[in-house]
C-alpha positions as CSV (number, residue, x, y, z in Angstrom):
1,M,13.1,116.8,-20.4
2,R,15.2,117.8,-23.4
3,K,17.7,120.6,-23.0
4,P,17.2,123.5,-25.5
5,I,19.9,123.8,-28.1
6,V,21.4,127.2,-29.0
7,S,23.2,127.2,-32.4
8,V,26.1,129.6,-32.5
9,F,27.3,130.8,-35.9
10,G,30.6,132.6,-36.4
11,S,34.1,133.2,-37.8
12,N,36.5,130.3,-38.3
13,D,39.5,132.5,-37.4
14,L,39.6,134.8,-34.5
15,S,43.4,135.1,-34.3
16,E,43.3,138.9,-34.8
17,V,40.4,139.6,-32.4
18,P,41.2,138.1,-29.0
19,E,38.4,140.1,-27.4
20,V,35.8,138.3,-29.6
21,E,37.4,134.9,-28.7
22,A,36.9,135.8,-25.0
23,L,33.3,136.9,-25.7
24,C,32.6,133.5,-27.4
25,E,34.0,131.7,-24.3
26,D,31.7,133.7,-22.1
27,L,28.8,133.1,-24.4
28,G,29.3,129.3,-24.4
29,R,29.6,129.3,-20.6
30,A,26.4,131.4,-20.3
31,I,24.5,129.1,-22.7
32,V,25.3,126.0,-20.6
33,D,24.7,127.9,-17.3
34,L,21.2,128.5,-18.6
35,G,20.7,124.8,-19.0
36,C,21.1,124.6,-22.7
37,R,23.4,122.8,-25.2
38,V,25.6,124.5,-27.8
39,A,25.5,123.5,-31.5
40,C,28.0,124.9,-34.0
41,G,29.9,124.0,-37.2
42,G,32.5,122.2,-35.0
43,L,35.7,123.7,-36.4
44,G,38.0,126.6,-35.2
45,G,37.7,130.2,-34.2
46,S,34.4,131.1,-32.6
47,M,33.3,127.5,-32.7
48,T,36.2,126.3,-30.6
49,A,35.9,129.3,-28.2
50,V,32.2,128.9,-27.6
51,C,32.6,125.1,-26.9
52,R,35.6,125.7,-24.7
53,G,33.5,128.2,-22.7
54,A,30.6,125.7,-22.6
55,Q,32.8,123.0,-21.1
56,S,34.0,125.4,-18.5
57,S,30.5,125.9,-17.1
58,Q,29.8,124.5,-13.6
59,S,26.6,123.1,-15.2
60,Y,28.4,121.4,-18.1
61,Q,27.6,117.7,-18.8
62,S,29.1,115.5,-21.5
63,G,27.0,115.9,-24.6
64,D,26.5,119.7,-24.2
65,T,28.6,120.6,-27.2
66,I,27.5,119.5,-30.7
67,G,29.6,120.0,-33.8
68,I,28.0,119.6,-37.3
69,L,31.0,119.3,-39.5
70,P,31.1,120.1,-43.3
71,M,33.5,117.2,-43.9
72,E,33.2,113.4,-43.5
73,D,36.2,113.1,-41.2
74,P,35.1,113.2,-37.5
75,D,38.7,113.9,-36.4
76,S,38.3,117.4,-38.0
77,A,36.2,118.5,-35.0
78,N,37.7,120.9,-32.5
79,P,38.8,119.2,-29.3
80,H,35.8,120.7,-27.3
81,I,33.1,119.0,-29.3
82,D,31.3,116.2,-27.4
83,V,28.9,115.1,-30.1
84,V,30.5,115.0,-33.6
85,I,28.3,114.9,-36.6
86,P,30.4,114.6,-39.8
87,T,28.1,115.3,-42.7
88,G,30.3,115.4,-45.8
89,L,27.9,118.1,-47.1
90,G,30.4,121.0,-47.3
91,L,28.8,124.4,-46.9
92,F,25.3,122.8,-47.2
93,R,25.7,121.7,-43.6
94,N,25.0,125.4,-42.6
95,M,21.3,124.7,-42.9
96,L,21.7,121.8,-40.4
97,V,23.5,124.1,-37.9
98,A,20.6,126.6,-38.2
99,R,18.0,123.9,-38.0
100,A,19.5,122.3,-34.9
101,G,19.0,125.4,-32.7
102,D,15.9,126.3,-30.8
103,A,17.5,129.7,-30.9
104,C,20.5,131.0,-33.0
105,I,23.2,133.6,-32.2
106,A,25.8,134.8,-34.7
107,V,29.2,136.2,-33.7
108,R,31.3,138.2,-36.2
109,G,31.3,136.2,-39.3
110,G,31.7,136.2,-43.1
111,S,29.7,134.6,-45.9
112,G,29.3,131.3,-44.1
113,T,27.8,133.0,-41.0
114,L,25.7,135.1,-43.3
115,S,24.2,132.0,-44.9
116,E,23.5,130.5,-41.4
117,I,21.7,133.7,-40.3
118,A,19.7,133.7,-43.5
119,F,18.7,130.0,-43.1
120,A,17.7,130.6,-39.5
121,W,15.6,133.6,-40.6
122,Q,13.9,131.7,-43.4
123,I,12.9,128.7,-41.1
124,E,11.6,131.1,-38.5
125,K,14.1,130.4,-35.7
126,P,14.7,133.1,-33.1
127,V,17.9,134.7,-34.4
128,A,20.2,137.3,-32.8
129,T,23.7,138.7,-33.4
130,M,26.4,139.8,-31.0
131,S,26.5,143.3,-32.5
132,S,29.8,144.3,-30.9
133,T,31.8,141.7,-32.7
134,G,32.0,143.0,-36.2
135,G,31.3,141.2,-39.5
136,W,27.8,140.2,-40.4
137,A,26.8,140.1,-36.8
138,S,27.2,143.9,-36.6
139,E,25.7,144.6,-40.0
140,L,22.5,142.7,-39.4
141,A,21.8,143.5,-35.7
142,G,18.4,145.0,-35.3
143,R,17.4,144.6,-38.9
144,R,14.8,142.6,-40.9
145,L,16.4,140.5,-43.6
146,D,13.4,140.7,-45.9
147,H,9.6,140.7,-46.1
148,R,9.3,137.4,-44.2
149,R,8.4,137.4,-40.5
150,E,6.3,140.5,-40.2
151,G,7.2,142.5,-37.1
152,A,10.4,140.5,-36.5
153,E,14.0,141.5,-36.7
154,V,17.4,140.0,-35.9
155,A,17.9,140.7,-32.2
156,D,20.7,143.0,-31.4
157,L,22.8,141.6,-28.4
158,P,25.6,144.0,-27.4
159,D,27.0,141.7,-24.8
160,V,26.7,138.3,-23.1
161,D,24.3,139.6,-20.4
162,A,21.9,140.7,-23.2
163,A,22.3,137.2,-24.8
164,K,21.3,135.6,-21.5
165,A,18.3,137.7,-21.2
166,W,17.2,137.2,-24.8
167,L,17.7,133.4,-24.5
168,S,15.7,133.3,-21.3
169,E,12.9,135.1,-23.0
170,V,12.8,133.3,-26.3
171,L,13.3,129.8,-24.8
172,G,11.1,130.4,-21.8
173,L,13.8,129.6,-19.3
């Protein structure tokens, strides 16, 4: 049976917000603890932290962290990526990160994260944000992005426990 994939979108730089980095590690660990894999953009910041956390799970297996890189160089991936997918697509790879997930969670984030949230919304993926982390994750928590998906909204996850409950519900775990 295939493990579900959770795509995590987020800031490339968390140097000024160590509490968000810690939350990302906890989120990555929780995702793998639930029996899922993590997909992300494969670079730094939230992407490194979520994959480091994933690899620290007692349930971790090689292949549980997937990095979909914007560049062609596979050596650009953070050291916690098991499966490196170097696309050479630049920012266009954001659609692939959204498409890869059976569910998608955003942490903090700027315009790149915003585009991933929008792609996930448009292709009707379950999408949530860690609302306590700032950036677009806080701005969009609990909101509808547009007229699509009647009755749906971006799920507001205040903490990792809420993320675990949401993932269990939307993925049927």
